[in-house]
Each structure stands twice: as C-alpha cells, then as structure tokens.
Backbone bond lengths (Angstrom), bond angles and torsions (degrees), N, CA, C in turn:
res aa  C-N    CA-C-N  psi(-1)  N-CA   C-N-CA  omega(-1)  CA-C   N-CA-C  phi
1 M - - - 1.433 - - 1.531 108.64 -
2 L 1.317 115.86 132.49 1.461 122.16 179.40 1.527 109.35 -88.71
3 V 1.326 115.80 125.17 1.457 120.89 177.95 1.508 107.46 -104.96
4 R 1.320 116.04 122.18 1.459 120.40 -179.69 1.522 109.28 -88.26
5 M 1.313 115.54 123.41 1.456 121.15 179.55 1.527 108.99 -93.41
6 S 1.311 115.69 144.16 1.462 119.78 174.84 1.520 108.74 -69.01
7 P 1.324 117.20 142.79 1.466 118.85 178.21 1.521 110.19 -68.00
8 P 1.332 117.45 152.46 1.460 118.91 177.73 1.531 110.39 -64.78
9 L 1.314 114.91 151.54 1.461 119.59 176.49 1.521 107.67 -73.83
10 R 1.305 117.03 118.01 1.459 120.50 -179.30 1.518 112.88 -108.64
11 D 1.322 116.73 -17.56 1.461 120.14 178.88 1.515 108.52 -75.47
12 R 1.322 115.42 147.35 1.463 121.06 178.81 1.526 109.17 -135.84
13 I 1.300 115.14 135.37 1.460 122.45 166.92 1.519 104.49 -100.82
14 Y 1.338 117.83 136.78 1.460 117.27 -178.48 1.521 112.13 -136.66
15 L 1.324 113.91 154.15 1.459 124.55 168.83 1.521 104.74 -127.62
16 H 1.305 116.79 122.54 1.469 120.36 179.31 1.517 109.40 -120.10
17 G 1.316 115.16 135.87 1.456 120.83 176.30 1.517 114.71 75.28
18 L 1.330 116.89 22.80 1.466 119.70 176.87 1.525 108.55 -65.88
19 E 1.323 116.69 124.12 1.460 121.17 -179.63 1.516 109.86 -94.18
20 V 1.324 115.00 128.60 1.456 122.15 176.47 1.524 107.29 -130.13
21 Q 1.318 115.80 155.99 1.467 121.03 176.81 1.521 107.93 -103.16
22 G 1.324 115.83 122.93 1.454 121.15 177.56 1.506 110.11 -113.93
23 V 1.308 115.68 145.24 1.460 121.20 176.27 1.517 106.68 -118.55
24 Y 1.316 115.75 117.33 1.459 120.79 -178.50 1.515 110.43 -101.07
25 V 1.307 116.19 148.74 1.460 123.11 -175.74 1.526 111.44 -46.78
26 H 1.307 118.49 -46.13 1.455 122.01 -175.93 1.533 112.95 -87.29
27 E 1.331 117.27 1.89 1.471 121.47 -179.57 1.530 110.60 -128.51
28 R 1.291 118.74 34.13 1.467 122.37 -174.09 1.518 113.82 -61.93
29 A 1.318 117.04 -23.05 1.460 119.91 -177.21 1.524 112.08 -63.89
30 A 1.333 117.52 -31.91 1.466 119.90 -177.15 1.523 109.91 -146.59
31 P 1.321 117.03 129.18 1.468 119.39 175.12 1.526 110.38 -60.77
32 R 1.301 115.86 149.37 1.455 122.07 -178.88 1.525 108.97 -110.64
33 L 1.333 115.41 136.71 1.458 120.76 174.66 1.523 109.37 -71.22
34 L 1.310 115.70 130.48 1.459 122.56 175.11 1.519 107.67 -123.81
35 R 1.317 116.55 150.29 1.475 120.98 176.64 1.519 109.03 -119.75
36 V 1.325 114.06 136.05 1.453 121.65 -178.51 1.522 108.82 -115.42
37 D 1.327 116.20 128.59 1.460 122.98 166.81 1.519 105.66 -112.34
38 L 1.311 116.37 129.67 1.453 120.96 -172.73 1.518 109.92 -136.10
39 E 1.326 116.14 134.69 1.465 122.53 170.40 1.513 108.16 -124.92
40 L 1.326 116.26 132.88 1.452 122.94 178.44 1.521 108.63 -121.43
41 A 1.320 117.08 123.49 1.459 120.45 177.68 1.528 109.37 -74.20
42 C 1.305 115.12 141.18 1.458 119.51 179.56 1.524 109.06 -162.30
43 D 1.295 114.45 169.19 1.455 121.35 172.13 1.525 105.42 -107.39
44 T 1.306 117.18 109.53 1.466 120.92 -173.63 1.531 113.57 -86.19
45 R 1.313 117.92 1.04 1.470 119.59 -175.49 1.520 113.38 -62.29
46 A 1.340 118.46 -40.74 1.470 120.37 -179.51 1.525 110.64 -64.61
47 A 1.329 116.98 -42.17 1.465 120.22 178.76 1.523 110.79 -65.22
48 A 1.320 116.54 -40.98 1.460 119.94 179.67 1.537 110.94 -64.56
49 A 1.314 116.37 -39.65 1.466 120.26 -178.60 1.531 111.63 -70.60
50 S 1.338 117.14 -38.54 1.462 120.37 -175.43 1.524 113.38 -93.32
51 D 1.336 116.76 -20.76 1.463 122.57 -174.33 1.529 110.15 55.79
52 D 1.342 115.31 39.74 1.457 122.36 -174.25 1.527 109.57 -123.86
53 L 1.333 116.80 124.68 1.457 122.83 -179.67 1.526 112.18 -57.50
54 A 1.302 117.73 -27.77 1.464 121.22 -179.55 1.524 112.70 -62.66
55 H 1.325 117.52 -16.64 1.465 121.56 -178.03 1.521 113.70 -99.93
56 T 1.313 116.86 15.42 1.462 120.11 179.84 1.520 109.25 -150.36
57 F 1.316 116.84 -176.71 1.467 121.71 177.54 1.533 109.32 -81.34
58 D 1.311 116.36 137.39 1.466 122.88 178.41 1.530 107.93 -91.42
59 Y 1.342 116.60 104.31 1.469 121.19 -176.46 1.527 112.23 -54.55
60 D 1.326 116.41 -45.71 1.457 120.39 -176.26 1.523 111.27 -64.74
61 A 1.314 117.36 -43.99 1.469 120.61 178.82 1.527 110.54 -62.64
62 I 1.321 117.38 -40.98 1.465 121.18 177.69 1.526 109.81 -61.40
63 A 1.331 116.65 -47.71 1.467 120.89 -179.52 1.522 110.69 -59.24
64 Q 1.313 117.65 -44.82 1.467 121.03 -179.80 1.527 111.71 -62.22
65 H 1.327 116.55 -44.44 1.469 120.28 179.79 1.534 111.54 -63.48
66 L 1.326 116.71 -42.31 1.470 119.24 -179.58 1.528 111.18 -67.15
67 R 1.332 116.82 -39.37 1.472 119.80 177.10 1.532 111.21 -62.90
68 Q 1.316 117.09 -43.69 1.463 120.96 179.78 1.528 110.91 -63.89
69 L 1.313 116.54 -42.19 1.460 120.43 179.54 1.527 110.67 -62.29
70 A 1.333 116.79 -48.27 1.464 120.81 -178.43 1.526 111.11 -62.68
71 A 1.322 117.42 -40.82 1.464 121.32 -178.25 1.525 111.89 -69.66
72 G 1.318 116.65 -28.10 1.456 120.66 -176.56 1.508 115.58 -90.17
73 M 1.310 117.31 -7.54 1.471 120.74 -178.94 1.521 110.80 -102.28
74 Q 1.309 115.43 159.22 1.454 122.04 171.65 1.534 108.09 -136.11
75 P 1.332 116.41 63.73 1.463 119.10 -177.70 1.526 111.29 -75.94
76 A 1.299 116.10 160.09 1.460 120.85 174.45 1.529 110.21 -85.08
77 L 1.338 117.47 -22.51 1.460 121.38 -172.94 1.529 112.81 -131.24
78 L 1.337 115.45 148.32 1.468 120.89 171.02 1.524 110.50 -60.34
79 E 1.318 116.75 -35.99 1.459 121.39 -179.45 1.526 111.24 -55.52
80 T 1.323 116.28 -40.23 1.469 120.70 179.94 1.520 110.83 -65.54
81 L 1.320 116.81 -46.71 1.466 120.57 179.89 1.526 110.87 -64.42
82 A 1.312 117.88 -42.81 1.471 121.20 179.13 1.528 110.95 -60.65
83 E 1.312 116.54 -42.24 1.469 120.21 179.58 1.523 110.97 -65.54
84 R 1.329 117.50 -42.82 1.469 120.40 179.15 1.529 110.91 -65.20
85 M 1.326 116.56 -37.76 1.469 119.76 176.97 1.522 110.73 -62.73
86 S 1.325 116.94 -44.24 1.466 119.68 -179.14 1.527 110.62 -65.37
87 E 1.329 117.17 -39.88 1.470 120.59 177.78 1.523 110.91 -61.56
88 L 1.330 116.80 -43.23 1.459 121.52 179.02 1.532 110.72 -61.26
89 L 1.321 116.82 -45.63 1.461 120.81 -178.03 1.523 111.90 -63.99
90 M 1.307 116.53 -37.42 1.464 119.43 179.28 1.529 110.94 -73.91
91 R 1.311 116.28 -40.76 1.464 120.71 -177.90 1.526 112.28 -73.91
92 E 1.333 117.33 -51.59 1.462 121.46 -172.01 1.534 113.95 -83.26
93 F 1.327 116.29 -29.33 1.466 119.29 -174.87 1.522 113.56 -115.21
94 G 1.325 117.28 -3.04 1.461 120.49 177.24 1.512 114.56 72.19
95 A 1.327 117.81 24.27 1.464 120.10 177.59 1.523 108.89 -64.20
96 R 1.329 116.67 131.63 1.467 120.64 177.81 1.522 111.82 -95.31
97 W 1.330 116.61 -24.94 1.465 122.15 176.47 1.515 107.59 -148.43
98 L 1.334 115.44 141.50 1.449 119.09 176.36 1.517 110.38 -150.75
99 R 1.306 113.83 154.39 1.471 122.66 169.60 1.519 105.51 -123.53
100 L 1.321 115.90 123.92 1.452 121.48 -176.89 1.517 108.76 -124.70
101 R 1.315 115.47 127.17 1.464 122.07 175.96 1.513 106.96 -114.79
102 L 1.320 115.81 128.26 1.454 121.94 -179.24 1.520 107.49 -121.15
103 D 1.333 116.07 115.64 1.466 122.72 -178.32 1.521 110.07 -105.68
104 K 1.327 114.54 143.67 1.465 121.96 176.29 1.530 106.87 -123.11
105 P 1.353 116.72 85.05 1.461 120.70 -176.96 1.531 112.29 -60.42
106 G 1.324 114.90 138.34 1.455 120.71 174.58 1.511 116.03 72.28
107 A 1.316 118.58 10.66 1.463 121.03 -176.59 1.526 112.80 -72.59
108 V 1.317 116.20 -31.42 1.463 120.64 179.90 1.526 107.79 -120.00
109 P 1.323 117.15 122.40 1.463 119.76 179.94 1.531 111.48 -54.16
110 G 1.322 115.07 137.54 1.457 120.55 179.22 1.513 114.59 85.07
111 T 1.342 117.07 5.99 1.466 120.42 176.26 1.523 109.24 -124.88
112 A 1.317 115.69 152.24 1.464 119.75 174.87 1.523 110.19 -74.21
113 S 1.335 115.86 -37.72 1.446 120.13 -176.48 1.521 109.71 -167.29
114 V 1.306 115.71 154.49 1.462 122.47 169.85 1.516 106.43 -127.26
115 G 1.317 117.65 163.24 1.452 117.78 179.83 1.500 113.90 175.59
116 I 1.310 114.06 -160.68 1.455 122.71 -177.15 1.520 109.06 -142.74
117 V 1.324 115.57 148.60 1.464 122.58 171.95 1.523 106.85 -125.65
118 I 1.335 116.35 126.81 1.457 120.17 176.43 1.520 109.53 -126.53
119 E 1.312 115.87 151.81 1.461 123.13 171.51 1.514 107.13 -123.60
120 R 1.318 115.70 137.45 1.453 121.18 178.99 1.514 109.34 -136.95
121 G 1.331 115.07 149.99 1.447 121.16 174.78 1.507 113.79 90.29
122 L 1.333 115.08 -169.24 1.453 123.19 -177.36 1.515 110.49 -113.04
123 R 1.320 116.25 136.15 1.465 120.06 178.51 1.524 112.38 -78.76
124 A 1.308 116.44 -29.77 1.469 120.17 -175.13 1.523 110.69 -77.49
125 A 1.317 115.72 143.53 1.463 120.84 175.48 1.519 108.61 -67.07
126 E 1.295 116.05 145.30 1.467 119.61 179.77 1.499 110.00 -110.26
C-alpha cells in the first residue's frame, strides 16, 4: 500500500529586527533593547487564494504579543524568554514550526550582540 506523505512546509512568514524591551532580573534598573528575528512555517496558498488576513499570520498581532510578553517578564536568561515566546506563538497563533532568534545588543563588551536561536515544532505538514 502506498502512503502519501504531505509535503514539508516550505513557505515562511517572517519578522526580522522586531525591537522589544526586556527587563532582566540583574538589570532591573533599566530595560534592555532586544531584537527578535522570527520565521514561521506555513502554507500560504489559502491566504494567496482568498487575499484574506484570516488565512495567514498577522504580523502586527504577533509583534504586539511578543512585546507585551517581553515587557511583562523578568527572566534571568534569554533562553527563558525565547522559550516563552515560542510557546506563545504555538499556542496563540497555531504555529507548527518556528525559528526564533533573540539578540541582546551590547550585552558583552567587544561584541555587537549575543543571543540565542531556537527551533520548535515540526516542519512537515500534518
């Protein structure tokens, strides 16, 4: 018996350079600028056919949610914030796969930025 597999999700919606303010436990005196690069796997064909925002990811809503999350947390680590962001995107927006890069510019003297990149979820359509 031949089993037909769904093709992998190759389309990506992205937000690059989204600026959020994070407050870290050891830096409570002043919020720190963080930059988020985000890719979300999706099938864009339904949105393209309907020309309807309801069939795709809403960039502005995603940006607002990530900013609110970052402003409301006081994690000790970027890893914690990155994980919470990925959980929010999967729960609230139905992301099945994402790559999230979180940069902390100027955190280490002599570097442009430090940060973390995480991938969560499955790339293949289910």
